[in-house]
N, C-alpha and C positions, 0 to 999 in steps of 0.2 A: 720294709715296714709297711703294713697295710694302709695305715692312715696317710702316709706321705704319697701313696700311689693314687689316692683320690684326687680328682681334678674338677675344676669348674666346667671343663668340657663335658663331663658326665652329668652335669646338672642343668642341661639346656631346658628341661621341662620346668625347672624351678625359677621361672622368669619373674623378675621384680616388676610389678605393675606400678603405674604412676599413682599419685595421690587420688584417693577415692572420696566421694561425697558421703559424709557421716550421716546426713539426714536420710538419703536413699538407703543406706545400709541399715539404719535403724528401722525404717518403715517397711521395707520389703526385701531386706537382705540382698540387695542388688549392688554390684560393684560398678558405680557410675563415676567416670573421671571427674575430679574436682576442678573448678575454675577459679575458686576464691577461698581465701583463708581469713577467718575472723580471729583477731588477736585476743579479744576479750573472752570470746566463747571457747577459744582453742579448738575450733571445729572447721572442717572443710565443707564447702558447698559447691554444687554444680550450678549451671546457669539458671535452671528452673527453681532451685531451692533458695537461691540467694535473695530473690524478691520477697517472699514471705518473711525471711529473716530480717531484711532491711526495714520492712514495715513494722515489725514487732520490736525491733531493737535499732532504732534509727541512729542512736548515738555511737553504735559500735563501728569500728573501722575494719573494712574488708579489703584485703590486698588481692588483686588479680594476678594472673600469671606474668604480667609484665614486671611485677614486683616479687617474683618468686624467690629472690634472695632473702626476702623477709619472712618466708614460710619456714616452719620448723622441718626437721627431717621426718619424713613420713614413717608410720609404723611398719609399713611393708619394707622400707629400706632398712630400718633398724633390725627387723626380724631376719632379713636376708644376711646382713652383716654378722649377726650374732649366731646364726645357725651353723652348727658343726658340719664340715664337709661330709664326714662319714656317718655320724650319728645324728640323723635329721631331727630327732626329738630333743636333742640337747643343745645348750648354748655354750659358746666358747667363753672362757673367763681367764685362761692362763696362756702363757707363751713359753715354749721350750727353746731356750737359747741354743742348746746342742744341735737341734734339728731345724731351728728357725721355723717353728710350726705352732699355729694356734691350737689350743687343746680344750676340749670339754672334759668333764669329770671322767667319762668313760675312756677317753683317749689317754688321760693321765694314768688310769688304772691299767689299761691294756698295753701301752707302748712306752710310757715315760716314767714309770715308777723307779727306774734305775738311773735316770738322767740327773746330772748334778745341779742343774738350775732350771726349775720350772716356776716361773714368777707370775703372780696375779697381774693382769693387764693394767689395773688401776695404779700399780706401783711403777709402771714403766712410762707413763704418759709424759713425765718431765725429762726422762733420760733418752728416750727413743725418738729420733727425728721423724717427721712425717712428710713434709714437703709435698703436699698434695698438688700444688701447682706444677712442680717438676714432674710428678707422676702423670699428670694430665697430658703433658707434652710427650712423655715417653709412651703412654698408651696410644696416643694418636699416631706416633711414628711407627710403632709395632703394628697397629691396625693397617697402616698403609702397606707395610711389608707383607702381611698376611694376604691382603687383597691382591697384591701383585703376584704372589706365589700361586694363588688360586687361578688367576688369569693364565699364567704360564702352564699350569697343570692341565687346564682345559684345552689349551693349544696342543699339548703333548698327546692328549687323547685323539684329537683330530689327525695329528701327524701319524700316529700309529695306524689308524684306519687307512690312511693314504698309502702307507708303506705296504700293507697287505694287498691292497687293490693293485698297486703298481707291480708288485712281484708276480701276482697272478697274470697280469697282462703281458709281462715279459715272458713268462713260461708259455703262454698261448702263442705268442709271436715266435718263440723258438720252435715250438711244435710245427707251426705252419712252414717255417723255414726248412726244417728237417724233411717234412713231407715233400715240399717242392723240389728240394735237392735230390731226394731219392727217386722221385718220379722222372726228373730230368735224366738221371743216370740210367734208369731203365730204358727210357726212350733212345738215348744215345747208343746204348749197347744192344738195341733191338734189331739192328740191320741184319736181314736174312732170317729172322725168326717169325713165326706165325703170330697173328693177333692173339690167339688163345694163350700161347706161351707168354707173350708180353703182359697180358692181363693178369695171369697167374703170378708172374714175377712182381708186378706192381702191387697186387693184393698182399703177398707175403711181406713185401717191404713196408707197406703201410701198417700191417698188423704188428710187425716188429717194433715200429716206431711208437705205435699207440700203447703197446704193452710196456715198453720202456717208460713212456710218459706216466702210465698208471703206477708202476712200481717205484719210480724214483721221484718224479716231479710232484705227484700228488702227495707223497710222503713228506716232501720238503715243504709244500704249501701247508699241510696240516701242522707241521712243526711250527711254522711262523704264525699260523692262526692261533695255536695254543699259547704261544708266547704273547701275542697281542692281547688275547683274552685275559691272561694272567696279569700282565703289566697294567692293562686298562683297569682291572679290578683293584689293583694296588693304588693306582693314581686316583680312582674314584673315591676310594676310602680316605685318601689323604685330602681330597677336595672337601669331603664331608667334615673332616676334622677342622679344616680351615674355616668353613662356614660357621661351625659351632663355636670355635675359638674367637672368631671375629665378633659374633653376637655377644659372647661373654665380655670381651674387651669393651665393646660399645656400652654394654650395661654398666660395667664398673666405671667407665668414663663419665656417664651420666650421674652416677652416685657421687663420685668424687667432686663433681662440679656443683652439687647441691647439698653437700653434707653438713655445712655449717661449721661451728667451732666446738662441737662436742669432742673433747680430747680423746676419750676412750674409743669412740666410733671412728675418729680420724686415724687413730693408730691401727685399729682393726682393718679399716679400709686400706691403709697403706700396706699392711702385711699381705692382705689378699691380692692387692694390685701387683706387688712384687712377685708373688707366687705365680700368678697367671702370666705376667710378663716373661718370667723365666720359662714357662711352658711354651710360650710363643717363640722365644729366641731359640729354644731347642728344636721346635718344628721348622724354624727358618735356617737351621744349621749354624747357629751362631752361639752355641753354648760356650760359656767361659769356664766350664767345670774342668778342673785339673785332676788328672788321674793320680792316685796314690797306690803304690805297689804294696800288697799285703802278703805275698808269698810267691814262690817259684817252684816249678817242676820241670823235668826233662823227659822227653819221650823219643824213642828210637823209631825212625820211619823207613829204615832200610828193609828191602824185601830180598828173598834168596836170588831172584833173577838179576838183581843189580850187579853190574860188572865193575863199577868203581864207586868211590865215596860219593854220597849225595851232595847236591847243591840245591837248596830249596829257594827258588827264585820267585815264587808266587804262592799266595795263600788266599783261600776263599772260605767263608763260613756260611753254611746253609742255615735257614731259620730254625731248623730242628736241632741244631748243634753239631751236625756232622761237618767235618773239615776236609777240604780238598787242598792238596799241596802239589806244586809243580816241581818236579825233579829235573833240573836242567841238564845235568851230566849223564843221567841214565835214560833220557828221552821218554819219560813217562809222567803220568798224572796219577796220584794216589788218593784213595778215599780213606779217611780216618773216622772211626766212630766217636761217640762223645767222651770216651776214655783215651782218645788219641792213639788208638791201635789201628794199624793198617788192615782194612778188610777187603779191599779191592784195588787193583791198579790197571791202567790202560796205557799201552805203548803208543807213541805217536811217531810220525815218519821223519821228524827232524827235532832240533832243539826247541823245547817249549819254554817260552820266556815268562809269560804272565797269565793271570786268570782273573775273571770277574763274574759276578752273579748276574744272570739274566732273569730267571724266574726262581721260585723256591726250590726247584729241583733241576735246574739247568744252568750250566756255566759256559763261558766262551774262553778259549785258550789261544794265545798267539803262538804260532809255530814258525820257526825261521831257520833258514840255511842259505847257502850261496845261491841256490836255484829254487828255493821253496819259501814262499811268503804267504801264509794263510791264517785264517781264523777258523778254528775247529770247535764246533758245538758239542757238548757232552751232557748227557742226562744221567741223573742218579735214579736208579730204579731198583727198589728192594735190595739195597746194599751192593749194587753192582754199577759199574761205569759203562754206559752205553754210548758209542760214538753216534753223532747225528750228522747233519749237513756241515759243509764247510764252504768258504768262499776264498778265492785267490785275491791277493793284493799285488799291485804293481810297484811296491816298495817294500823294504824290509820292515819287520814289525817287532816291537819290543813290548812296551807297556800297553795295557788295555783297561778301560773301565766303561761302565754302562750307566745310563740314566734315562729312564722312562722311554725306551725305544731308540735312543741315540747311543751309538758306539763311538768311543774316543780311542783311537789307535795312534801310538807314537813310534816313529822310526828314530834313528840316531840324530836326525836333523829336523824333523817336522812332526807337528801334531795335526791329525786328520779327524774329521767327523764323518761317520758312516751311518747308514740305516741298518736295520737288522738283516736285510736281504743282501747286504754287501755293496750297496750303491754309495759311492763317495759323494758326500754333500759339499765339503769344502776343506781347505787347509786353514787351520786356525792360527798357527804360529810356526815360524821357521827360525831355526838356530843355524847360523852359517859355520859354526865351529864344530858341528857334529858331536855335541856332548850331551844332548838330552837323552834321558833313559826311561823314566817311569812317568805315568800320569794318573791322576785321580780327580774325581769330580765331587763337588759339594752336594749335600742331600737335596738342595733345591735346584741344582744345575746352574747357579749363577756365578760360580767360581770354579776354575780349573787350576790344578796344581801340577807342576812339572819339576822333577829333579834333574839338575844339570851337574854331571859328575866329570871325571877325567880332567882334573886340575881346576875345574870351575867351582865346585863345592857350593852350589846354590840351590835354593828352593824358589821357584818362580810361581807367582800367583797371577792368573789371567782372568779377565772378565769373560762372560759368555761368548762374546764375539772375538776373543783372542787378544784383546788389548791388555798389555802388561800393566798390572796394578801394583805389584810389590816384588821386591827381590830380597831374599834373606840369606845371609851368610853367617857362619859360626865356626871358629877355629876348632870347636869340639865336635863338629859335624863334617868329617872329611869323607869325600866321595859319597854323597848321599845317593842311594839307589832305591831301596825299598820305600814305598809310600802308600799310605792308607788314610781315608777320611771316614770317621765313624758316622752312624746315623744322626748323631747330635752335632756333627760338624767339627769334631776334634781332629786335628791333623797330626798324624804320626809319621816320623821319618827315621830311616835307618842310615847311619854313617858306616859304610863298609870298611873304610880304613881306620876310623876312630873307634870302631867296636862300640857304638852307642845307638840307643834308640831315644829320640827326644819327642816331646809334644810341643807343637808350634801353635800359636793362636790362629783362629780361623781367618784373620786378616792376612796371615802369611808374613808378618813383620817382626815377630819376636818369639823367643823360646819361652815356654811356660814352665817346663821342667824336664830334667833328664830322667828317663824311666829305667834305663839299664845301661850298664857298661861292661867292660871285659871282666871286671871283678864279680859280675853275676854269671860268668861262664860264657859270655858272648864272644864269638870269634867270627869275623867277616859276616855280619848280619846282612842278608840279601832281601828279605821280605818281612812284612808285618801286617797283621790284621787283628781287628777287635771283634770278640764274640760277645754280643749282648746276652746270649743265652746263659753263658757261664761267667759273665763279667770278667773276661780275661783278655790279655793281649798275647797273641801268638807270634813268635819270631822264628823265621826260617833263616838258616845260616849255611855256611860252607862246612859240611859235615853231616853225619847221619842223624843227629839229634835236633829236634825243635825245642824251643824254650817256651813255656807257658807261664805268664805272670798274672797272678790273680790281683785285680785292682778294684778300687772303689772310687 
């Protein structure tokens, strides 16, 4: 619905100014900040205009800003509260209970004519609670969260830049090492040869190394550079949203604190506050919205070259709606179009376990076998899957996720943090029973989720530093393997043995709803992912079909 898509974030230019001096406004149409309010005149005055007023009307009582609680709500504040989000020339006067939305006459005509209950605000003032004091506290809390998020995002940008510089330095160091090694070899094998032959051999060796550096290393550096630019752009955009949202929250906080006891304005302010608080919680990855399934479809992802039945162990959705699935049993990655038809596939050299988004057109896949443990980068280019660089790990790898330049890779025992160039930063969590399987990171990076299967049947929630925050178990969630966190922070988990997909609260402490069971055709669900493009939850399972649940 177009009206519900509008937000205060888009209105940063519509800033509410403080009280203005009526005398200055009348005399020269200037907006001078007011310092006093005269109760008898019902007018505001600046420091310069209050003196003439006092001399002419000595018996009038003027309240300064120290007594601002005795001032009425300013016209600017009233206009701001009454102005429709979408139709700026209209005033809101009704409230749609179905959509929890303030409406102007144009909104009612365009979007709410079929809604069952659209009520004048004047009729709701006694039945709808406002609790502006509680909202003030909530606004301040959310503002703190937004500010912390912005600080963390700015740190991520700096970390990305360091990663690129460090990788470049490592490549140069490797080049120097290769050159020195080959020169030494030439010298050691030069006994009995002429200086001319030695020089020629050294020149050819150096040229060979330099050519290899140009063709492989420079390509790899360019890949990382493109990733850094893309991720940095995304983070910068998010920082701008944080700044704008923080300003809007501050603005509403000031309004709430000085709005007085006008019941209609209090109700409107309360509704607008709740609306922007929900926007802030979504940005913070703490959305409490529960998915509701509206429909289901099945799609076959088998290709002619597949030798056995598919097992879809990982799913990733690109921003344009294309879907990548990891087929564990056939050792390949498949690209699906927006209609979930296979349009390309790429074989890998061992079992692919999981997949995550790096940029809008690049993913990373964990590939694992007894003697192979690596992360393979793959680019989607004009409907084709193109292999990129890869880096080796010193441990097995299963689940993988990415957040603003940090890669989180999980083995059967341990959760590790890596940079994009394959440098291990630290170990965040260790399970001594060898049962951890999948990992996922919250949209803000402040929470990490791990599934612990093989008789454990747990979902673990960790802090950014690996501290255990919560453990969730559920008899209806047996052997949880597939795991995904949506951009709004909704946590989706697959129960492999229980044939279920459930939504868990972002705190990782309770189930919000069961989204699918075996009665929906689910058998051995192994992976899950949410597509905001189609508002669908995609489930991979043991078998050739994926399930797509349309949700709202």
